[in-house]
C-alpha positions in Angstrom: 115.1 -329.3 115.9 112.5 -329.8 113.2 113.1 -331.0 109.7 111.7 -329.0 106.8 111.3 -329.7 103.1 114.4 -327.7 102.3 116.5 -330.3 104.2 115.1 -333.1 102.0 115.6 -331.1 98.8 119.2 -330.4 99.8 119.8 -334.1 100.5 118.2 -335.2 97.2 120.2 -332.7 95.2 123.4 -334.0 96.8 122.4 -337.6 96.1 121.7 -336.8 92.5 124.7 -334.6 91.8 127.2 -336.6 94.0 128.6 -333.2 94.9 127.8 -330.6 97.5 129.1 -327.9 95.3 127.0 -328.9 92.3 124.0 -329.4 94.5 124.3 -325.9 95.9 124.6 -324.4 92.4 121.5 -326.3 91.3 119.5 -325.1 94.2 120.8 -321.6 94.1 122.2 -321.8 97.6 125.7 -321.5 99.1 127.8 -324.6 99.7 127.9 -324.0 103.5 124.1 -323.8 103.7 123.7 -327.1 101.9 126.3 -328.7 104.1 124.5 -327.4 107.2 121.2 -328.7 106.0 122.7 -332.1 105.3 124.3 -332.2 108.7 121.0 -331.2 110.4 119.2 -333.9 108.6 121.7 -336.6 109.6 121.6 -335.4 113.2 117.8 -335.6 113.2 117.6 -339.2 111.7 120.6 -340.3 113.8 122.6 -341.9 111.1 125.1 -340.8 108.5 123.4 -340.6 105.1 126.4 -339.3 102.9 130.0 -340.2 103.0 131.9 -337.0 102.4 135.6 -336.5 101.7 137.8 -334.3 99.7 137.8 -336.9 96.9 134.2 -338.1 96.7 130.6 -337.8 97.9 128.5 -341.0 98.0 125.4 -342.2 99.7 125.8 -344.7 102.5 123.6 -347.8 102.6 121.2 -345.9 104.9 121.3 -342.9 102.6 120.2 -345.0 99.6 117.2 -346.2 101.6 116.4 -342.7 102.9 116.7 -341.3 99.4 113.8 -343.3 98.1 111.6 -342.3 101.0 112.6 -338.6 100.7 111.9 -338.5 97.0 108.4 -339.9 97.6 107.7 -337.3 100.3 108.9 -334.4 98.2 106.9 -335.6 95.2 103.8 -335.9 97.3 104.3 -332.4 98.7 104.8 -330.9 95.2 101.7 -332.7 93.9 99.6 -331.5 96.8 100.5 -327.9 96.1 99.9 -328.2 92.4 96.2 -328.9 92.7 95.3 -326.5 89.8 97.5 -328.2 87.3 97.5 -331.7 88.7 94.6 -333.2 86.7 96.2 -332.2 83.5 99.9 -332.8 84.1 101.4 -335.7 82.2 101.0 -339.2 83.7 104.4 -340.7 83.9 104.5 -344.5 83.4 107.9 -346.1 84.2 109.3 -349.4 83.1 112.7 -351.0 83.4 113.1 -352.5 80.0 110.0 -353.9 78.1 107.0 -351.9 79.2 103.9 -354.0 78.4 105.5 -355.8 75.6 103.0 -356.3 72.7 100.4 -354.4 74.6 102.4 -351.2 74.9 101.3 -349.5 71.6 97.6 -350.5 72.1 97.7 -348.9 75.5 99.4 -345.7 74.3 97.0 -345.3 71.4 93.9 -346.0 73.5 95.0 -343.5 76.1 95.5 -340.9 73.5 92.0 -341.4 72.2 90.3 -341.4 75.6 92.4 -339.0 77.6 93.9 -336.4 75.2 93.9 -333.9 78.0 96.5 -335.9 80.0 99.6 -337.0 78.1 100.9 -340.4 79.0 104.7 -340.4 79.1 106.5 -343.7 78.9 109.9 -343.5 80.7 112.6 -346.1 81.0 114.2 -346.0 84.4 116.9 -348.6 85.3 116.1 -349.5 88.8 114.0 -352.2 90.6 110.8 -350.2 90.7 111.4 -348.3 87.5 111.6 -345.0 89.3 108.3 -345.4 91.3 109.8 -345.7 94.8 111.9 -342.6 94.1 109.0 -340.5 93.0 110.3 -340.2 89.4 107.1 -341.7 87.9 103.4 -342.0 88.8 103.0 -345.6 88.0 105.3 -348.4 86.7 105.2 -351.7 84.9 107.1 -354.2 87.0 108.0 -357.9 86.5 108.3 -360.4 89.2 107.3 -360.0 92.9 106.7 -356.5 94.2 107.4 -356.1 97.9 108.2 -352.3 98.1 106.2 -350.7 101.0 103.6 -348.2 100.0 102.8 -349.5 96.6 99.4 -350.7 95.2 99.5 -353.3 92.5 97.4 -354.9 89.7 98.4 -358.1 88.1 97.8 -357.6 84.3 99.0 -360.9 82.8 101.8 -363.5 82.9 104.3 -364.2 80.1 106.7 -367.1 79.4 110.4 -366.8 79.9 112.9 -367.0 77.1 116.6 -367.9 76.9 119.0 -365.4 75.2 122.1 -366.9 73.6 124.7 -365.6 71.2 123.5 -366.0 67.6 126.6 -368.0 66.7 126.2 -370.4 69.7 125.3 -374.0 68.8 122.4 -373.7 71.2 120.8 -371.0 69.0 119.8 -373.7 66.5 117.5 -375.5 69.0 113.7 -375.2 69.0 113.8 -374.5 72.8 116.1 -374.7 75.8 115.9 -375.6 79.4 117.5 -374.1 82.5 120.1 -376.9 82.5 121.2 -375.8 79.0 122.0 -372.3 80.3 123.7 -373.5 83.4 126.9 -374.8 81.6 128.3 -371.4 80.8 128.4 -367.9 82.4 125.0 -366.3 82.9 124.7 -362.6 82.4 122.6 -360.9 85.2 121.2 -357.4 85.2 121.4 -356.8 89.0 120.0 -353.3 88.9 116.7 -353.6 87.1 116.6 -357.1 85.7 114.3 -360.0 86.6 116.6 -363.0 86.6 118.6 -364.1 89.6 120.4 -367.4 90.3 117.3 -368.5 92.3 115.7 -369.3 89.0 117.8 -372.4 88.8 117.3 -375.4 91.1 120.3 -375.7 93.5 121.6 -378.9 91.8 122.0 -377.1 88.4 122.7 -373.6 89.5 125.3 -371.8 87.4 128.6 -371.3 89.0 129.8 -368.4 86.8 128.0 -365.1 86.4 128.6 -361.7 84.7 126.8 -358.7 86.2 125.6 -355.7 84.3 123.5 -352.6 85.2 120.9 -352.3 82.3 119.3 -354.1 79.4 121.6 -352.6 76.8 124.8 -353.9 78.5 123.0 -357.3 79.0 122.4 -357.6 75.3 125.9 -356.5 74.4 127.5 -359.0 76.8 125.5 -361.9 75.3 126.1 -360.8 71.7 129.8 -360.7 72.4 129.7 -364.3 73.6 130.5 -363.6 77.2 127.6 -365.5 78.5 123.9 -366.4 78.1 120.8 -365.0 79.7 117.1 -365.5 80.7 114.3 -362.9 80.5 110.6 -362.5 79.8 109.1 -363.0 76.4 108.5 -359.3 75.9 112.2 -358.7 75.9 112.5 -360.6 72.6 109.7 -358.5 71.1 111.0 -355.1 72.4 114.8 -355.7 72.2 115.6 -357.5 69.1 119.4 -357.8 68.5 121.3 -359.1 65.5 123.8 -360.9 67.8 121.3 -362.4 70.2 118.9 -365.3 69.6 115.9 -365.8 71.8 114.4 -369.2 72.4 111.6 -370.5 74.6 112.7 -371.6 78.0 110.5 -374.6 78.5 110.9 -375.4 82.2 111.0 -371.9 83.7 108.0 -370.4 85.6 106.0 -367.7 83.9 106.6 -364.0 84.8 103.9 -361.9 86.4 103.6 -358.4 84.7 102.3 -355.9 87.3 101.1 -352.3 87.2 102.1 -350.5 90.4 101.5 -347.1 91.8 101.9 -345.3 95.1 98.9 -345.9 97.3 99.3 -342.5 98.9 98.6 -339.4 96.8 98.3 -341.1 93.4 98.0 -339.1 90.2 94.3 -338.5 89.6 94.4 -340.4 86.3 96.1 -343.6 87.7 92.8 -345.4 88.2 91.9 -344.9 84.6 95.3 -346.1 83.6 94.7 -349.3 85.6 91.4 -349.8 83.9 92.7 -349.3 80.4 95.8 -351.5 81.0 93.5 -354.2 82.3 91.3 -353.8 79.2 94.1 -354.0 76.6 95.9 -357.0 78.2 92.8 -359.2 78.9 92.1 -361.9 76.4 89.1 -361.2 74.3 
C-alpha cells in the first residue's frame, strides 16, 4: 500500500477539527472515506495516530509528532506546485509573543520599502516554533535554544531577562530583582510557547510552586491577579505592557538569544532577503 497526499490531508484535517465528521465536511468528502484514509495511514506508519471514540477524537503522542512532519510535507508540496505565484505570495513570519521587540517596526517598514511586491505578514502562533514546524509560517522569530530538526537558524541578537511581578507587590518598588527574589512565591510558566522553565533557577533556589498557562495573555493575567510572578525577555516588557504587571531587570539571569529560523528544505524565495534585512536592522550601528 502506498501513502498519497490525500492521506496526509485527511489526517491534518482531523487533527485540526478534532472530529472526523467536521474534517470530512471541510474536505468535501464522506465520513467513511476520511476514516478509511486515516486507518490506511496508521496501518502504513505502524502506530495509532488518533484516539477515536464516540465521545472524542484526539491525537496520540505519536500523532502530535507526526502532525508536524505531515504539515511540513504538505506545505512543501503545495509550494512546489505553486511556482507561478510563489515569488509573490506573502512571506509569513511567525512569533510566539514578542516578535523582534523594538526592531519589529523597523523591519516591517524596511521590508515594505524594499519588497513591496511580497507582503510580509507577522503572525502570532502559540507553540514552541511559532508555527514553523507545522508549516503555518515560512520563518519564525524564536527565543532560546532551537533543536527542531530541519530548521536553519540565524542568531540576530541577545537581550536581557526581566522579572514580572504584580504591580501592587512590594517587590515592584525595587530597582531590579534576582532569581532568588522570584523563587519565594509561585512562578507562572507558559508551557506551550514560553521561554522560562524551572531550569532557569539553580537547584538550591528552584521554586517549589508553579502555575502553568498556555499563552502570553494568560501569563499576564495570572501575574496581574497576584497568583504568581514570572520571568521573560526584555522585549516582553516593550511589546506587552500591562497595568497590573511591573517589569524589572533580572540581574543574575542569562541573556536570551533571539533567533530567526526557517525550514532548510524548500524555503520561501524571499527568506534569504528577510534574513539579510533582519540582520541589518538588529545590528548595532
